[in-house]
C-alpha positions in Angstrom: 73.5 127.9 128.7 74.0 125.7 131.8 72.1 126.4 135.0 73.9 128.4 137.7 75.4 126.5 140.6 73.8 126.5 144.0 76.4 128.9 145.3 75.7 131.3 142.4 72.0 131.2 143.0 72.5 131.9 146.7 74.7 134.9 146.0 72.1 136.2 143.5 69.4 136.1 146.1 71.6 137.8 148.6 72.4 140.6 146.2 68.8 141.2 145.3 67.9 141.3 149.0 70.7 143.7 149.9 69.4 146.8 151.6 72.4 149.1 151.2 75.7 149.3 149.4 77.6 147.9 152.5 75.6 144.7 152.2 76.4 144.5 148.5 80.1 144.9 149.3 79.9 142.2 151.9 78.2 139.8 149.5 80.8 140.5 146.8 83.6 139.8 149.2 82.2 136.3 149.7 81.8 136.0 146.0 85.5 136.6 145.3 86.5 134.3 148.1 84.3 131.5 146.7 85.7 132.2 143.2 89.2 131.9 144.5 88.4 128.6 146.1 87.0 127.2 142.8 83.3 127.1 143.8 82.3 129.7 141.2 83.3 129.7 137.6 84.5 132.8 135.7 81.2 133.4 134.0 79.3 133.1 137.3 81.6 135.5 139.1 81.4 138.0 136.3 77.6 137.9 136.2 77.5 138.4 140.0 79.9 141.4 139.6 77.6 142.9 137.0 74.6 142.4 139.2 76.3 143.9 142.2 77.2 147.0 140.1 73.6 147.3 139.1 72.4 147.0 142.7 74.9 149.7 143.7 73.5 152.1 141.2 69.9 151.4 142.4 70.9 151.9 146.1 72.8 155.1 145.2 69.8 156.6 143.3 67.4 155.6 146.1 69.3 157.3 148.9 70.7 160.2 146.9 69.3 163.7 147.3 68.1 165.6 144.2 70.7 167.8 142.6 70.2 171.5 142.6 69.5 173.1 139.2 73.0 174.7 139.1 74.5 171.2 139.1 72.5 170.0 136.1 74.4 172.3 133.7 78.0 171.1 133.0 80.7 172.4 130.7 81.6 168.8 129.8 79.8 166.6 127.3 78.1 163.6 128.8 80.2 160.5 128.5 79.0 158.1 125.9 79.0 154.4 127.0 81.5 152.7 124.6 80.5 149.4 122.9 82.5 147.1 120.7 81.5 147.1 117.1 82.6 143.4 116.7 81.6 141.3 119.7 83.2 138.2 118.3 86.6 139.9 118.0 86.3 141.4 121.4 85.4 138.0 122.9 88.4 136.4 121.2 90.7 139.2 122.3 89.5 138.9 125.9 90.0 135.1 126.0 93.5 135.4 124.5 94.6 138.1 127.0 92.9 136.4 129.9 95.0 133.3 129.3 98.2 135.1 128.3 99.9 134.2 131.6 101.1 137.7 132.6 100.6 137.0 136.3 101.3 134.1 138.7 98.8 131.4 139.2 98.1 132.4 142.8 97.1 135.9 141.6 95.2 134.6 138.5 92.7 132.6 140.6 91.4 135.7 142.2 90.1 137.3 139.0 87.7 136.4 136.2 88.7 136.1 132.5 87.6 139.6 131.7 89.4 141.0 134.7 92.6 139.1 133.9 92.4 140.6 130.4 92.2 144.1 131.8 95.0 143.5 134.2 97.1 142.1 131.3 96.8 145.4 129.5 97.8 147.3 132.7 100.7 144.9 133.3 102.0 145.4 129.8 102.0 149.2 130.3 103.8 148.8 133.6 106.4 146.5 132.0 107.0 148.9 129.1 106.6 152.3 130.7 106.9 151.7 134.5 103.2 152.7 135.1 99.8 152.7 133.4 98.0 155.9 132.8 95.5 154.7 130.2 91.9 155.7 130.6 89.4 153.1 131.6 87.6 153.1 128.2 90.9 152.5 126.4 91.8 149.6 128.7 88.4 148.1 128.1 88.7 148.4 124.4 92.1 146.8 124.3 91.1 144.0 126.6 87.8 143.3 124.9 85.7 143.7 128.0 83.4 146.4 129.5 84.2 149.4 131.5 82.6 147.9 134.7 84.9 144.9 134.4 88.0 147.1 134.3 86.8 149.0 137.4 86.1 145.8 139.3 89.5 144.4 138.3 91.3 147.5 139.6 89.3 147.7 142.8 89.9 144.0 143.6 93.6 144.2 142.7 94.0 147.3 145.0 92.1 145.5 147.8 94.5 142.6 147.6 97.5 144.9 147.7 98.7 144.1 144.2 98.6 147.6 142.7 98.7 151.2 143.8 96.3 153.7 142.2 97.1 157.4 142.4 94.4 159.9 141.4 95.2 163.2 139.6 92.3 165.6 140.3 92.2 169.0 138.8 90.2 171.8 140.3 87.8 173.4 137.8 88.9 171.1 135.0 88.4 167.5 134.0 90.5 165.1 136.1 93.5 163.4 134.6 93.6 159.7 134.3 94.7 157.7 137.4 98.2 156.2 137.5 98.4 152.5 138.3 101.6 150.9 139.5 102.2 147.3 140.4 103.5 146.9 144.0 103.4 143.1 144.3 107.0 141.8 144.3 105.8 138.4 143.1 104.0 139.9 140.1 106.9 142.2 139.3 109.3 139.3 139.3 107.0 137.3 137.1 106.8 140.2 134.6 110.6 140.6 134.6 111.1 136.9 133.7 108.3 136.8 131.2 108.4 137.9 127.5 108.2 141.6 126.5 104.6 143.0 126.5 105.3 145.3 123.6 107.5 144.6 120.6 109.4 147.5 119.1 108.4 148.4 115.6 111.0 149.1 112.9 114.4 147.8 112.0 117.5 147.8 114.2 119.7 150.8 113.9 123.5 150.7 114.3 124.9 152.4 117.3 128.1 153.4 115.5 128.0 156.5 113.3 129.2 156.0 109.7 132.6 157.3 108.7 132.4 160.5 106.7 134.6 160.6 103.6 135.6 163.9 101.9 134.5 163.7 98.3 137.3 166.1 97.2 140.0 164.1 98.8 142.1 161.8 96.7 141.5 158.3 98.1 143.8 156.6 95.6 147.0 154.8 96.8 150.0 157.1 97.0 153.0 156.3 94.7 155.5 158.6 96.2 158.7 156.5 96.4 159.8 158.4 99.5 156.6 157.8 101.6 156.1 154.4 100.3 154.1 152.8 97.4 152.4 149.6 96.6 154.7 149.0 93.6 157.8 146.9 94.1 160.2 149.7 92.9 158.9 152.1 95.6 159.7 149.7 98.4 163.4 149.5 97.3 165.3 153.0 97.1 168.0 151.5 94.9 165.6 150.3 92.2 163.8 153.6 92.2 167.1 155.5 91.5 167.9 153.0 88.7 164.6 153.6 87.2 165.1 157.4 87.2 168.5 156.9 85.4 167.0 154.8 82.7 164.2 157.4 82.1 166.9 160.1 81.9 169.0 158.1 79.4 165.9 157.5 77.2 165.0 161.2 77.2 168.6 162.2 76.1 168.6 159.6 73.4 165.2 160.9 72.0 166.5 164.5 72.0 169.7 163.5 70.0 167.6 161.7 67.4 165.4 164.8 66.9 168.5 166.9 66.1 169.9 164.6 63.4 
């Protein structure tokens, strides 16, 4: 593994020396700015984002007040931290989605590879359904990244004015998933011109209903000489009358022979 750049080392020291969460946020704002300018690589920015999330948890636990005993009991089961059973497959999926090109280059530069993979999943849902209401764990599993990476991607995209996040709290019950909508006109135009995010499964169905045929109806060609027939004699009334006369004469001749 290569040594971190001087800028990355400087940001790591700043995060370790941050006294409160506001200071951590200020450092991360400079981190994303440096990453957008190309002074930090994707891996360095991702490692700094993970370090900042760890520092936020430490600062919150240090200044937090002890919870009362009534708050310790909950009706909901504790959330189990998801982990990928196949890290190699998750890494390949993250790299493929991170370079899928579902956002303009100007927007791509502001996010790491893992964050781009998470935003690609969100963009695919918005393109197909108009909005994204998937839970964070589901987005992380599809993108091949962690839950924290998805949260950082959503927070940064909302800060840049690219998306709009609407919460759906429920009183006395577990909150519903947030609804994410893309509000960037440039990103929406890019998605509209790009390929479909989801391919429909199954064969094409005809839009025309089949013609129903009555099984008891005679579908054969009519031979009525009055209404028309496919035979040459039915098209000519004179030939049809001549044919009837010949049949009558043959019938009379056969009756005469039978009486002899």
